[in-house]
C-alpha positions as CSV (number, residue, x, y, z in Angstrom):
1,M,-1.2,11.4,-12.2
2,S,1.9,9.5,-11.3
3,L,2.9,9.2,-7.6
4,S,6.3,8.2,-6.3
5,D,6.1,5.4,-3.7
6,S,6.9,8.0,-1.0
7,E,4.2,10.3,-2.2
8,L,1.8,7.3,-2.3
9,L,2.6,6.5,1.4
10,N,2.0,10.1,2.3
11,A,-1.3,10.2,0.5
12,V,-2.6,7.0,2.2
13,K,-1.3,8.2,5.6
14,E,-3.1,11.5,5.2
15,K,-6.4,10.1,3.8
16,L,-6.7,7.5,6.6
17,G,-5.5,9.9,9.4
18,K,-2.5,7.7,10.4
19,R,0.1,9.5,12.4
20,R,2.9,6.8,12.4
21,D,4.6,4.9,9.7
22,V,4.2,1.7,11.7
23,E,0.4,2.0,11.3
24,L,0.9,2.4,7.6
25,A,3.2,-0.6,7.4
26,E,0.6,-2.8,9.1
27,L,-2.1,-1.7,6.6
28,L,0.2,-2.4,3.6
29,R,1.5,-5.7,5.1
30,V,5.1,-4.7,5.1
31,S,7.6,-4.0,7.9
32,K,8.3,-0.6,9.3
33,S,11.8,-0.9,7.8
34,V,10.4,-1.3,4.3
35,V,8.4,1.9,4.8
36,S,11.6,3.6,6.0
37,E,13.6,2.3,3.1
38,V,10.9,3.5,0.6
39,R,11.0,6.9,2.2
40,A,14.8,7.1,1.8
41,N,14.5,6.0,-1.8
42,R,16.5,2.8,-1.1
43,R,13.7,0.5,-2.3
44,K,10.3,0.4,-4.0
45,L,7.1,-0.7,-2.4
46,P,6.3,-4.4,-3.2
47,D,3.7,-4.6,-6.0
48,Y,1.0,-6.0,-3.7
49,S,1.5,-3.2,-1.2
50,R,1.4,-0.6,-3.9
51,V,-1.9,-1.8,-5.3
52,V,-3.3,-2.0,-1.7
53,A,-2.3,1.6,-1.2
54,F,-4.1,2.7,-4.4
55,D,-7.2,0.7,-3.3
56,L,-7.1,2.5,0.1
57,L,-7.1,5.7,-1.8
58,G,-10.2,4.7,-3.7
59,Y,-8.9,3.9,-7.1
60,E,-11.4,1.5,-8.7
61,W,-8.8,-0.2,-10.9
62,A,-6.9,-1.3,-7.8
63,K,-9.8,-3.3,-6.6
64,M,-9.9,-5.2,-9.9
65,V,-6.2,-5.9,-9.7
66,L,-6.4,-7.1,-6.2
67,K,-9.3,-9.3,-7.1
68,Y,-7.8,-10.9,-10.2
69,A,-4.0,-10.6,-10.0
70,F,-3.5,-11.0,-6.3
71,Y,-6.3,-13.4,-5.6
72,D,-4.1,-15.8,-3.5
73,D,-2.7,-12.9,-1.5
74,I,-6.2,-11.7,-0.7
75,K,-7.1,-15.1,0.6
76,V,-4.0,-15.4,2.7
77,N,-4.1,-11.8,4.1
78,G,-7.9,-11.6,4.5
79,R,-8.4,-8.5,2.5
80,R,-11.6,-8.0,0.6
81,A,-11.6,-6.8,-3.0
């Protein structure tokens, strides 16, 4: 199943019960303006944020990607893989 970035944002927002995009932006470590631009199809989610979103949705492969490909980002951002 392939999700657009906007669909991915909606899925995370719905699963976690977030009502506002600013809450979603904080979870994904991006600004609210990035979320707005993604929704307007003016930009794509950064790779790290996209993988975090899939991790929040429970995709097991995303945990592995965060652990190995984004190891330094995890240390800086304090996320657990």
